[in-house]
N, C-alpha and C positions, 0 to 999 in steps of 0.2 A: 102736578105734573109735569107739566114746565119745565123745572129746572131743570141744570145741565147734569146735575147730579145726579139726580136721580136714571136717566137715560145712558147717561153712560153706570150705575149700577146694575142696569138694567141688559144694557149692550156686554158687560162684564160677565156676569149670570146667562145669559146664551153662550157666550164666546166659550166660556166653561166647561156648561154642561157639553155643547157640539166635541167637547175634545176629550172627554172625559169616557163620550156613547161611543168617538169615533173608531173606526174595527172590531165594538162589540154586537155581540149578535143578540140581540135585544130575543129572540127568541129562546133564547138560553136562558135572559135572566129571566123571560117570564116562566122558566119551566123551574127555576129555583127558588121564585116567589109562590107557586103553583102545590109545590111539592115541599113547601116548608114547614116544619112546627105549630101548627093556628093555637095552639096551648100556649108555649111562650115563646109568643109574637104578641099573646094578647097579654100576659102575666107583662112583658117589657111595654109598650104600652100602659099602662097601667101604671109599673115602674118610674116609667117619665114623667108620667103624666106630677108624679107624686113631686118631684122636684119643687115645683110649685107653692105651692104652701109651704114648704123648710124656705124656701126665700122669701117667704110671706113675713112668715117665725121672726127672722136674720135682720128683716129692716127692722123690728120696733127695738132690739139694745141700739141700736147703730141714733136713728132715732131718738133714744129716752133722753139723754142729757139737756139737745134740744127745745124738744118735745111732751115733754111730761110722757108716759106708759101708756099708748094708745091699745086698743081692743085691736085682737087679731082681723073682724070680718073686715075693715078696711083696710086692711096691710093688705090682705088676701086678696078680695076684689082688685085693688087698684095693680096689682099684680098681675092681674090674668085680664087685664083689661091696656094693660102695657105689651103684655107678650100677646095679647090678638093684635094689636098694632102694629106690632113688628111685622108678624106675618101679612096681615095684608095692606097694610100702609109703606111708602115708600121712607126712603131719607133716616130708620129710625123712628118713626115717630111714636112708636111706643116709647121711648123714655121719658119722652117731655111729657108723653098722654101717660106714663103709670104717677109722675110726679102731678098732675095737672087732677087727674079722678082724686085722687088719695086728698086732695085739699078740696074739692068738693067736696069731700062725704065729712070732711073734718074740719071746718075754717079756720081752727085755732090755730094750723099747720103753714107757714106761709111758702106760695111757692116755692122760693130760692134755698128756703130749711130744706125741702122736697128733695129739688135739686141737688142740693154739697151734700146730702146722705148719701144718694145712686152712684156720685162718684167716688164714696169711700165705700158704697158695695162693689164696684166694680175695680177697688184697690185689693179687697180679702178675695174677692176671685183670681184675681191673677196674684197674689199669693199660693194659695190655695192648691187649685189649678196645674198651674206651671210650677209646683211643689210636689204632686203626686205625677206627673209627668216627668220629671229630672227620678225622681227615686225610681219609676217604672222604668228609666233606659237604665239604672242602675241594677237591674235586675240580673240574675245569671241567666236566666229563661233570656233576656234579651238576643234579638239574632247578632249571631257577631258578626266581627267585620264593618260591620256597616258603618258610612262614613256621612255627612252633612258637610256640608262647603269643605271636606277634608280635610275637617277634625274630626276624632272616633265618639262613639258614643258618651264614653264615660267622663271625656275632656270636655265636650257640652254639658252636660247635667250638674259636672261641681266649679260649670261655671256659672250656669244658670242660676245655681243656687243660691253660687257668693250675692248674684244680683241679687235676688227675691230680697236676702238677707237686706244686703244696701239699704234695697228701698224701702224696706220698712223700718229700717236705723232714717233714715233721711229722714218719714214719717213722725217718725218719734220728733227727732230734732226741731220740726217744724213748729209742732204743739210744745214742747217746754221750752221753745224761745222764741212767741209772735209778734211780740213786739218787736225781738230786731228782725224778720223775718219779715213783718210790712214793712220796716225803718225802709232798712235796704231795698224793696219793694221798689217805694215809690220815689230814691233815690233816682234807682236805676232809669225808675220809668219817667221822671219828670227831664232828664237825662236825651233820656234817646227817643221815645214818645210821648212829651207834650200834652199832646193835646187826648189821648188816653190814660192818665199820670191814676185819673181819681177814679175811674174803670175798671182799670186794672188791679187796685187797688183795693178796691171793696172785692173785685173777686176772689182776691189771696184769703183776702179777712173772711167772707164764707165758704172757701176749701178748708181756711183750720177751722172755722165755729164746726167744718162736720167733720171735722175728723176728732175731735174731744173723747168720742169714745172712747182711742187709744191714752185718755189722761185716764181714764178706770182699767185695773185693772177686771176687775169681774167681770166689767161689761168686754171687755176687749177680749176674755179668749171665751167671753156664748158668742160673741163674733164669732170668731175664728173658729169656735166645735160645731156652730150651725154653719156657717161655711162646707168645713168638712165632711159633715152632715149629707148636703147635698150634692156635693161636687162626688162623693163616694155612692149615693146611689140613683147618679146620672151615670156613673160607671157601671154600678151594677144594670141601668135597662141597656147598658153598649151591648153587654155581653152574653145577655137576654137574649137580643137579636141577634149577636152571635153565632148561640146555642142553635137556630130558629132555622136561619139557612145551612149550618154546616161549618158556620170560617171553627177549625178548630185555632184556636192560641189559646195563652194563659191570659188569667183574669188582668194582666199586666197592663196590659195589650190595650184592653181599654182605657184605664189612667193616660198610657199614651196617647194613644186615638182623641181622646176628650182636649188632651193638648194643642194636637193637631186642626181638630175641628174649631178649636176656642179663637186661633190665627188665624184662618181659613172666614171665617163668618164677618174676621174685623175691617178684610176688606170689602169698599163697598161693592152693593148688589142689589139684586131684587128683593124684593119685603117675599119673607119668608125664608131668605137667601139660597133659593134654589138655583146649581150651578157651581156654586163654593163650597155651599158642603159637601154636596159628588165628588168636587176633584178634591175636596181633603181627604175624605175616607177614603179613595180609592190610593189615592201616596201616604195613606199616614198604616194603613194593612198592606199598601205593598212591602212592609219595612220586615212585615214579618211574610212574606211570598207568600202571600195569598194573593191568589189570581183574580185577574180582573173585574170578569166576568160576577164574581163570586164578591166581589167587592159593594160593585153595583149593583146589586142582588141585593144584600145588606143595607146600601143608604139608603135605596129609593125606597124601600120598604120600612125602614127603619123613620126616615124624613116622613113618608104622608101618616102612618099610623102616631110619631110623634105631634105632627099643625097639625091634629083633629080635635081633637081634648081640651086643649087650651084655645081654645083659637075661640070654641063655640064657647064655653065657660064664657070669657072673654067679651066673646061678643053677648051674651043673655046680660052682663051683667053691664057693662056699657050702652047699653037701650037702658036697663031702672032706671037707672043714674041722667038718662035724658041728653046723654052725649052727644054731641056728634065731629064728624071727622072737624065741621067747617069753623067751631067755637070752641077747639081746641087748637087750631092752628092760627083762631084768629090769637087765643092767652099767649102761642107762643111769638107772635110774632109782636105780641105787646111788650110781651119780656126783654124780646130781645130791641125793641128801640129800647125801653128802658135800660136798658144795659151801656 
């Protein structure tokens, strides 16, 4: 907790939350939440929680080329633990915690293997999440005349889709020419940072191993299908929340907003992404002309309701595995020193 990055995250979250709530009548926000549709919010909570088993199931084909076929149980419990840790501990501790928990349940999976697989997991997240976002921006119902940084939305959407295709092409180039990539990395590292050349080469080799799923068309399509299912269900959860509080926007708005939220929660923040989530929600829904009070009402209601179930699940599994933040942090420090 003494890390300066931790305090920067807390400070930024507090600043964004203050900025988002500035000038907002909290009594109006409470009125919206109090009069919202409880059944739709309950359905929203269930659907929002279902994305985590989907993420766990997606993890299996990513790991399969390097770790064999793993049972769903450890993958689900490790995912829940990781999400819980992101919600209650600083510095995205859940990313390492998720990998570490899997190695505790399935010792044959090396920690480095689990960590590299999470990097691949995030690549698929980016491809699908932003692909859906850019597709939503091409929807005829997207607000006409909206611009970002002086660029029209169709221009940004087309540019974004080209970028995602280039990202996928680069990943395939790395997988198809691993020896050449490793050799280039070693040659450049020995000239620029000779002290860390071996570590950088090892890191690149680890990443290439994680991308092994791209070599198998069947596995690639399986991971992509599970990723699409994951983010489609996530968008459905957002949309049910919209309906619960009376936000009248097309379903494509949920696809757009989850991309904005993905960008927002990538910046340093407090555990649970409080502050940055609400600020990103207000900005994203503002594109559709949703009043600030209504957007904040949705953001607070959805955020809290989606926060609780997975945090409880993760805490239960965390305790059952006999884990503590201390031993996870010790393992993380040991891994960093080894690297």
